[in-house]
PDB file of N, CA, C and O in Angstrom:
ATOM      1  N   UNK A   1     146.259  -1.340-113.015  1.00  0.00           N
ATOM      2  CA  UNK A   1     145.306  -1.229-112.209  1.00  0.00           C
ATOM      3  C   UNK A   1     143.852  -2.478-112.140  1.00  0.00           C
ATOM      4  O   UNK A   1     143.145  -2.715-111.160  1.00  0.00           O
ATOM      5  N   UNK A   2     143.762  -3.132-113.612  1.00  0.00           N
ATOM      6  CA  UNK A   2     142.913  -3.935-114.171  1.00  0.00           C
ATOM      7  C   UNK A   2     142.600  -4.399-113.454  1.00  0.00           C
ATOM      8  O   UNK A   2     141.386  -4.313-113.271  1.00  0.00           O
ATOM      9  N   UNK A   3     143.409  -5.250-112.481  1.00  0.00           N
ATOM     10  CA  UNK A   3     143.361  -5.949-112.150  1.00  0.00           C
ATOM     11  C   UNK A   3     142.665  -6.047-110.494  1.00  0.00           C
ATOM     12  O   UNK A   3     142.178  -6.773-109.628  1.00  0.00           O
ATOM     13  N   UNK A   4     143.111  -4.569-110.923  1.00  0.00           N
ATOM     14  CA  UNK A   4     143.148  -4.987-108.737  1.00  0.00           C
ATOM     15  C   UNK A   4     141.223  -4.860-108.884  1.00  0.00           C
ATOM     16  O   UNK A   4     140.489  -5.319-108.009  1.00  0.00           O
ATOM     17  N   UNK A   5     140.767  -4.256-109.969  1.00  0.00           N
ATOM     18  CA  UNK A   5     139.445  -3.449-110.532  1.00  0.00           C
ATOM     19  C   UNK A   5     138.287  -5.446-110.659  1.00  0.00           C
ATOM     20  O   UNK A   5     137.297  -5.924-110.104  1.00  0.00           O
ATOM     21  N   UNK A   6     139.222  -5.857-111.648  1.00  0.00           N
ATOM     22  CA  UNK A   6     138.491  -7.595-111.683  1.00  0.00           C
ATOM     23  C   UNK A   6     138.874  -8.028-109.990  1.00  0.00           C
ATOM     24  O   UNK A   6     137.953  -8.155-109.184  1.00  0.00           O
ATOM     25  N   UNK A   7     139.427  -8.105-109.833  1.00  0.00           N
ATOM     26  CA  UNK A   7     138.898  -8.713-108.416  1.00  0.00           C
ATOM     27  C   UNK A   7     138.463  -8.604-107.780  1.00  0.00           C
ATOM     28  O   UNK A   7     138.404  -9.579-107.032  1.00  0.00           O
ATOM     29  N   UNK A   8     137.358  -6.810-107.184  1.00  0.00           N
ATOM     30  CA  UNK A   8     136.571  -5.948-107.019  1.00  0.00           C
ATOM     31  C   UNK A   8     135.464  -7.060-106.935  1.00  0.00           C
ATOM     32  O   UNK A   8     134.697  -7.511-106.085  1.00  0.00           O
ATOM     33  N   UNK A   9     135.914  -7.359-108.831  1.00  0.00           N
ATOM     34  CA  UNK A   9     134.366  -7.522-109.570  1.00  0.00           C
ATOM     35  C   UNK A   9     134.295  -9.150-108.609  1.00  0.00           C
ATOM     36  O   UNK A   9     133.312  -9.434-107.926  1.00  0.00           O
ATOM     37  N   UNK A  10     135.439 -10.009-108.729  1.00  0.00           N
ATOM     38  CA  UNK A  10     135.408 -11.115-107.870  1.00  0.00           C
ATOM     39  C   UNK A  10     134.279 -10.920-106.807  1.00  0.00           C
ATOM     40  O   UNK A  10     133.134 -11.371-106.823  1.00  0.00           O
ATOM     41  N   UNK A  11     134.667 -10.426-106.227  1.00  0.00           N
ATOM     42  CA  UNK A  11     134.789 -10.803-105.018  1.00  0.00           C
ATOM     43  C   UNK A  11     133.002 -10.411-104.495  1.00  0.00           C
ATOM     44  O   UNK A  11     132.546 -10.719-103.394  1.00  0.00           O
ATOM     45  N   UNK A  12     132.338  -9.786-105.435  1.00  0.00           N
ATOM     46  CA  UNK A  12     130.710  -9.549-105.747  1.00  0.00           C
ATOM     47  C   UNK A  12     130.715 -10.810-106.066  1.00  0.00           C
ATOM     48  O   UNK A  12     130.147 -11.532-105.246  1.00  0.00           O
ATOM     49  N   UNK A  13     131.222 -11.392-107.101  1.00  0.00           N
ATOM     50  CA  UNK A  13     131.169 -13.304-106.924  1.00  0.00           C
ATOM     51  C   UNK A  13     131.091 -14.512-105.496  1.00  0.00           C
ATOM     52  O   UNK A  13     130.509 -15.589-105.365  1.00  0.00           O
ATOM     53  N   UNK A  14     131.775 -13.887-104.799  1.00  0.00           N
ATOM     54  CA  UNK A  14     132.877 -13.989-104.372  1.00  0.00           C
ATOM     55  C   UNK A  14     131.665 -15.303-103.638  1.00  0.00           C
ATOM     56  O   UNK A  14     132.195 -16.401-103.807  1.00  0.00           O
ATOM     57  N   UNK A  15     130.377 -15.446-102.971  1.00  0.00           N
ATOM     58  CA  UNK A  15     129.483 -16.390-102.661  1.00  0.00           C
ATOM     59  C   UNK A  15     129.323 -17.130-103.738  1.00  0.00           C
ATOM     60  O   UNK A  15     129.128 -18.273-103.325  1.00  0.00           O
ATOM     61  N   UNK A  16     129.271 -17.105-105.937  1.00  0.00           N
ATOM     62  CA  UNK A  16     129.745 -18.491-105.763  1.00  0.00           C
ATOM     63  C   UNK A  16     130.716 -18.910-106.715  1.00  0.00           C
ATOM     64  O   UNK A  16     130.680 -19.746-107.618  1.00  0.00           O
ATOM     65  N   UNK A  17     131.896 -17.863-106.158  1.00  0.00           N
ATOM     66  CA  UNK A  17     132.911 -18.732-106.541  1.00  0.00           C
ATOM     67  C   UNK A  17     133.880 -17.892-105.194  1.00  0.00           C
ATOM     68  O   UNK A  17     134.631 -16.929-105.348  1.00  0.00           O
ATOM     69  N   UNK A  18     133.645 -18.430-104.232  1.00  0.00           N
ATOM     70  CA  UNK A  18     134.607 -18.513-102.362  1.00  0.00           C
ATOM     71  C   UNK A  18     136.074 -18.526-103.539  1.00  0.00           C
ATOM     72  O   UNK A  18     136.737 -17.555-103.905  1.00  0.00           O
ATOM     73  N   UNK A  19     136.267 -20.244-103.984  1.00  0.00           N
ATOM     74  CA  UNK A  19     137.954 -20.073-103.877  1.00  0.00           C
ATOM     75  C   UNK A  19     138.622 -18.915-105.207  1.00  0.00           C
ATOM     76  O   UNK A  19     139.820 -18.631-105.194  1.00  0.00           O
ATOM     77  N   UNK A  20     138.214 -18.666-105.674  1.00  0.00           N
ATOM     78  CA  UNK A  20     138.265 -16.984-106.505  1.00  0.00           C
ATOM     79  C   UNK A  20     138.388 -16.020-105.496  1.00  0.00           C
ATOM     80  O   UNK A  20     139.011 -14.990-105.753  1.00  0.00           O
ATOM     81  N   UNK A  21     137.832 -16.209-104.256  1.00  0.00           N
ATOM     82  CA  UNK A  21     137.523 -14.211-104.228  1.00  0.00           C
ATOM     83  C   UNK A  21     138.952 -14.886-103.269  1.00  0.00           C
ATOM     84  O   UNK A  21     139.938 -14.167-103.436  1.00  0.00           O
ATOM     85  N   UNK A  22     139.121 -15.638-102.685  1.00  0.00           N
ATOM     86  CA  UNK A  22     140.351 -15.293-101.608  1.00  0.00           C
ATOM     87  C   UNK A  22     141.727 -15.984-102.478  1.00  0.00           C
ATOM     88  O   UNK A  22     142.613 -16.332-101.697  1.00  0.00           O
ATOM     89  N   UNK A  23     142.094 -16.275-104.167  1.00  0.00           N
ATOM     90  CA  UNK A  23     143.160 -15.904-105.354  1.00  0.00           C
ATOM     91  C   UNK A  23     142.749 -14.174-105.121  1.00  0.00           C
ATOM     92  O   UNK A  23     143.768 -13.484-105.093  1.00  0.00           O
ATOM     93  N   UNK A  24     141.252 -13.259-104.927  1.00  0.00           N
ATOM     94  CA  UNK A  24     141.591 -11.706-105.361  1.00  0.00           C
ATOM     95  C   UNK A  24     141.394 -11.508-103.859  1.00  0.00           C
ATOM     96  O   UNK A  24     140.416 -10.954-103.356  1.00  0.00           O
ATOM     97  N   UNK A  25     142.311 -11.963-103.281  1.00  0.00           N
ATOM     98  CA  UNK A  25     142.378 -11.584-101.323  1.00  0.00           C
ATOM     99  C   UNK A  25     143.267 -10.911-101.782  1.00  0.00           C
ATOM    100  O   UNK A  25     143.875 -10.289-100.911  1.00  0.00           O
ATOM    101  N   UNK A  26     143.586 -10.772-102.699  1.00  0.00           N
ATOM    102  CA  UNK A  26     145.195  -9.416-103.185  1.00  0.00           C
ATOM    103  C   UNK A  26     145.040  -8.207-102.924  1.00  0.00           C
ATOM    104  O   UNK A  26     145.929  -7.522-102.417  1.00  0.00           O
ATOM    105  N   UNK A  27     142.962  -7.434-103.486  1.00  0.00           N
ATOM    106  CA  UNK A  27     142.795  -6.752-103.156  1.00  0.00           C
ATOM    107  C   UNK A  27     141.726  -6.429-101.541  1.00  0.00           C
ATOM    108  O   UNK A  27     140.709  -7.069-101.271  1.00  0.00           O
ATOM    109  N   UNK A  28     142.299  -5.325-100.702  1.00  0.00           N
ATOM    110  CA  UNK A  28     141.813  -5.581 -99.362  1.00  0.00           C
ATOM    111  C   UNK A  28     140.883  -4.612 -99.395  1.00  0.00           C
ATOM    112  O   UNK A  28     141.159  -3.413 -99.449  1.00  0.00           O
ATOM    113  N   UNK A  29     139.655  -5.117 -99.363  1.00  0.00           N
ATOM    114  CA  UNK A  29     138.656  -4.591 -99.620  1.00  0.00           C
ATOM    115  C   UNK A  29     138.138  -3.456 -98.638  1.00  0.00           C
ATOM    116  O   UNK A  29     137.295  -3.863 -97.838  1.00  0.00           O
ATOM    117  N   UNK A  30     138.415  -2.347 -98.556  1.00  0.00           N
ATOM    118  CA  UNK A  30     138.292  -1.247 -98.947  1.00  0.00           C
ATOM    119  C   UNK A  30     138.207  -1.077-100.146  1.00  0.00           C
ATOM    120  O   UNK A  30     137.535  -0.119-100.530  1.00  0.00           O
ATOM    121  N   UNK A  31     138.957  -2.082-101.277  1.00  0.00           N
ATOM    122  CA  UNK A  31     139.351  -1.528-103.495  1.00  0.00           C
ATOM    123  C   UNK A  31     136.588  -1.683-102.938  1.00  0.00           C
ATOM    124  O   UNK A  31     135.686  -0.867-103.129  1.00  0.00           O
ATOM    125  N   UNK A  32     136.593  -3.101-102.328  1.00  0.00           N
ATOM    126  CA  UNK A  32     135.409  -3.018-102.722  1.00  0.00           C
ATOM    127  C   UNK A  32     134.164  -1.920-103.013  1.00  0.00           C
ATOM    128  O   UNK A  32     133.283  -2.136-103.845  1.00  0.00           O
ATOM    129  N   UNK A  33     134.223  -1.031-102.406  1.00  0.00           N
ATOM    130  CA  UNK A  33     133.446   0.269-102.519  1.00  0.00           C
ATOM    131  C   UNK A  33     133.590   1.251-103.362  1.00  0.00           C
ATOM    132  O   UNK A  33     133.015   2.335-103.454  1.00  0.00           O
ATOM    133  N   UNK A  34     134.891   0.477-104.313  1.00  0.00           N
ATOM    134  CA  UNK A  34     135.328   1.539-105.268  1.00  0.00           C
ATOM    135  C   UNK A  34     134.839   0.897-106.192  1.00  0.00           C
ATOM    136  O   UNK A  34     135.943   0.988-106.727  1.00  0.00           O
ATOM    137  N   UNK A  35     134.260   0.335-106.906  1.00  0.00           N
ATOM    138  CA  UNK A  35     133.726  -0.758-107.176  1.00  0.00           C
ATOM    139  C   UNK A  35     132.173   0.111-107.622  1.00  0.00           C
ATOM    140  O   UNK A  35     131.194  -0.530-108.003  1.00  0.00           O
TER     141      UNK A  35
END
């Protein structure tokens, strides 16, 4: 579960870390609103 939360947090910085955002792509966009 922590991995999902971290992935969502990375999504917020996807602009600064597009590469990491793709790696965190494992979490669906529906998890974004959960943050």
